[in-house]
SEROKE-371648 format. One record per residue (C-alpha): x, y, z; residue in three letters; residue number from 1. Coordinates in steps of 0.5 Angstrom, whole numbers, padded with zeros to 4 digits. Example, Ala and Ser with C-alpha at 12.3 -4.5 7.8 and 13.67 -1.06 7.14 Angstrom:
SEROKE-371648
TORMI  east north    up   r   k
TORMI  0025 -0009  0016 ala   1
TORMI  0027 -0002  0014 ser   2
***
This chain:
SEROKE-371648
TORMI  east north    up   r   k
TORMI  0008  0080 -0041 met   1
TORMI  0005  0075 -0036 met   2
TORMI -0003  0074 -0036 ile   3
TORMI -0003  0069 -0030 gln   4
TORMI  0001  0066 -0025 val   5
TORMI  0000  0061 -0019 leu   6
TORMI  0005  0062 -0013 ala   7
TORMI  0011  0057 -0012 ser   8
TORMI  0012  0054 -0005 his   9
TORMI  0017  0049 -0006 ser  10
TORMI  0023  0047 -0002 ser  11
TORMI  0027  0042 -0007 asp  12
TORMI  0034  0044 -0008 cys  13
TORMI  0034  0040 -0015 ala  14
TORMI  0032  0044 -0021 pro  15
TORMI  0025  0044 -0022 gln  16
TORMI  0022  0041 -0029 ile  17
TORMI  0018  0046 -0033 val  18
TORMI  0014  0045 -0039 phe  19
TORMI  0013  0051 -0044 val  20
TORMI  0008  0050 -0050 gly  21
TORMI  0001  0052 -0053 lys  22
TORMI -0005  0051 -0050 asn  23
TORMI -0011  0049 -0054 arg  24
TORMI -0013  0057 -0055 ala  25
TORMI -0006  0058 -0058 gly  26
TORMI -0004  0061 -0052 asn  27
TORMI  0003  0060 -0049 trp  28
TORMI  0004  0057 -0043 val  29
TORMI  0009  0055 -0038 ala  30
TORMI  0008  0050 -0032 arg  31
TORMI  0012  0046 -0027 glu  32
TORMI  0012  0039 -0028 gln  33
TORMI  0007  0038 -0021 gln  34
TORMI  0003  0044 -0022 gly  35
TORMI  0007  0048 -0016 ala  36
TORMI  0007  0054 -0021 phe  37
TORMI  0005  0056 -0028 gly  38
TORMI  0003  0062 -0032 gly  39
TORMI  0000  0064 -0039 leu  40
TORMI  0004  0069 -0044 phe  41
TORMI  0003  0072 -0050 val  42
TORMI  0009  0069 -0053 asn  43
TORMI  0015  0064 -0053 arg  44
TORMI  0020  0068 -0050 ala  45
TORMI  0016  0071 -0045 glu  46
TORMI  0014  0063 -0043 ala  47
TORMI  0021  0061 -0043 leu  48
TORMI  0024  0067 -0039 lys  49
TORMI  0019  0066 -0034 tyr  50
TORMI  0021  0058 -0034 ala  51
TORMI  0028  0060 -0033 leu  52
TORMI  0027  0065 -0027 phe  53
TORMI  0022  0060 -0023 lys  54
TORMI  0027  0054 -0024 asn  55
TORMI  0033  0057 -0022 gly  56
TORMI  0036  0059 -0029 his  57
TORMI  0037  0051 -0031 his  58
TORMI  0035  0051 -0038 pro  59
TORMI  0037  0044 -0039 glu  60
TORMI  0030  0043 -0034 ser  61
TORMI  0026  0046 -0039 ile  62
TORMI  0022  0042 -0044 ile  63
TORMI  0018  0044 -0050 glu  64
TORMI  0012  0041 -0050 ala  65
TORMI  0010  0038 -0057 thr  66
TORMI  0003  0037 -0055 arg  67
TORMI -0002  0042 -0052 glu  68
TORMI -0001  0043 -0045 ile  69
TORMI -0006  0047 -0041 glu  70
TORMI -0005  0051 -0035 leu  71
TORMI -0009  0047 -0029 asp  72
TORMI -0010  0052 -0023 ile  73
TORMI -0012  0048 -0017 pro  74
TORMI -0018  0049 -0013 ser  75
TORMI -0017  0053 -0006 pro  76
***
């Protein structure tokens, strides 16, 4: 179950690198490398599912973070 998502408007042809890991509160995060999209998730499986969907089903472009990662939401 996804809690929050950022919009993506990327036109790149190459698969986007997506980081998946936990934030300091223990929530699962999936976040595109440049911050183009991301979300908070209730579990790892949902974060990976989202990451695969958003990067065009390229599992080789998903990196599991060994450190805490945060979902940075840019100001409008």
